[in-house]
C-alpha positions in Angstrom: 0.2 0.1 -0.2 2.8 2.5 1.0 4.2 1.7 -2.5 1.3 2.1 -4.4 1.0 5.7 -2.5 4.5 6.3 -3.4 3.8 5.7 -7.1 0.7 8.0 -6.9 2.9 10.9 -5.5 5.2 10.4 -8.5 2.4 10.6 -11.0 1.1 14.2 -9.5 -2.0 12.8 -7.3 -2.3 14.1 -4.0 -4.5 14.3 -1.0 -5.6 16.5 2.0 -3.7 16.1 5.1 -5.2 13.2 7.6 -7.3 15.3 10.7 -6.5 12.6 13.1 -7.5 12.6 16.6 -3.8 11.6 17.7 -0.5 10.6 16.0 0.3 7.1 17.1 4.1 7.4 19.1 5.4 4.9 16.5 4.7 7.0 13.8 6.0 10.1 15.9 9.1 8.3 16.7 9.8 7.2 13.0 9.4 11.2 12.2 11.8 11.8 15.1 14.4 10.1 13.7 14.5 11.9 10.6 14.0 15.0 12.2 10.4 15.7 10.4 6.8 16.6 11.8 3.7 14.6 11.0 1.8 18.3 9.7 5.2 18.9 7.3 3.9 16.0 5.2 1.7 15.9 2.4 -1.4 13.9 2.8 -0.2 11.0 0.7 2.9 10.8 2.8 1.0 10.6 5.9 -1.2 7.6 4.4 1.5 5.8 3.6 3.9 6.3 6.6 0.7 5.4 8.6 0.1 2.1 6.8 3.7 1.4 6.7 3.7 1.8 10.7 0.9 -0.6 10.8 -2.3 1.9 11.3 -5.3 2.7 9.1 -7.8 5.5 10.7 -11.7 5.7 11.2 -13.9 7.9 10.2 -13.6 10.3 13.0 -9.8 10.3 12.2 -9.1 7.8 15.1 -5.9 5.8 14.2 -6.5 2.1 14.1 -3.6 -0.5 14.5 -3.6 -3.3 12.2 -2.2 -6.5 13.4 -0.6 -8.9 10.6 -1.1 -12.7 10.6 2.7 -13.3 11.5 3.2 -14.6 7.9 2.9 -10.9 6.0 4.4 -7.4 6.7 2.3 -4.5 6.0 4.1 -4.5 2.9 2.4 -7.4 1.5 -1.0 -7.9 3.0 -2.3 -7.2 -0.7 -3.7 -10.2 -2.3 -3.3 -11.1 -6.1 -6.4 -11.6 -8.5 -5.4 -15.4 -8.2 -5.8 -15.0 -4.5 -8.9 -13.7 -4.8 -10.2 -16.0 -7.3 -8.6 -19.1 -5.5 -11.3 -18.0 -2.8 -13.9 -18.6 -4.9 -14.8 -14.8 -5.5 -16.0 -13.5 -8.7 -14.1 -10.8 -10.2 -15.4 -7.5 -12.4 -13.3 -6.4 -15.2 -13.0 -2.8 -15.2 -10.9 -1.5 -18.3 -8.8 1.5 -17.9 -7.4 3.5 -20.3 -3.7 2.5 -18.6 -4.7 -1.3 -18.5 -7.4 -4.0 -17.3 -8.0 -3.5 -13.6 -10.3 -5.8 -11.3 -12.7 -5.5 -8.7 -14.7 -7.8 -6.5 -18.3 -8.7 -7.9 -19.5 -11.2 -5.5 -17.3 -12.4 -2.6 -19.7 -13.4 0.4 -18.5 -13.3 4.2 -17.7 -17.0 4.3 -15.2 -16.5 1.4 -13.4 -13.7 3.3 -11.6 -15.7 5.8 -10.0 -17.6 3.0 -7.4 -14.9 2.3 -7.7 -12.6 5.6 -4.0 -11.6 6.6 -4.7 -9.1 9.7 -7.0 -7.9 12.0 -7.7 -4.4 13.4 -7.8 -3.1 17.0 -11.3 -3.1 18.4 -13.1 0.3 17.3 -16.1 1.8 16.9 -17.3 3.9 13.7 -20.1 5.2 11.8 -19.1 3.2 8.9 -22.5 1.9 8.0 -22.4 1.3 4.1 -20.4 -1.8 2.5 -16.9 -1.5 1.0 -14.9 -3.3 -1.3 -13.0 -6.0 0.1 -10.6 -6.2 -2.7 -9.7 -4.0 -5.9 -6.2 -3.9 -8.3 -7.0 -0.5 -8.5 -5.3 2.4 -6.4 -8.4 4.8 -7.5 -10.2 4.2 -4.5 -9.6 5.6 -1.0 -10.6 3.8 1.7 -11.4 5.3 5.4 -10.9 2.2 7.0 -8.7 -0.6 6.2 -10.1 -2.6 3.5 -8.3 -6.1 4.6 
């Protein structure tokens, strides 16, 4: 994910800075070692650092810690098209000008544990609508970790 965000920044994309309720100590520690401040980073850099340090965030801006399954790092939580199809999920082919991208079409709750690679800390949010479980596109932004 951090790598995808890096490539989005190289392509000239931007995002608003995050308005978090607090910046996790682990993130502050990484910034301090580089003599940087959270507020000096642009929105894409903030998201990349937050993710790479093991955090997502709620719709209220609360950092949410992500725990990997012990076999994967934050860098390889994203699963491939083959993994998704092997779990019995159907994909939707979404043709894009720069190539073909895929998104979930049908993947019901009983399939998700087959490719789950992480858990998030217990949190409450007002997030009431459904989200994508999986996509190969970086076009969609998610407030909650999508895995």
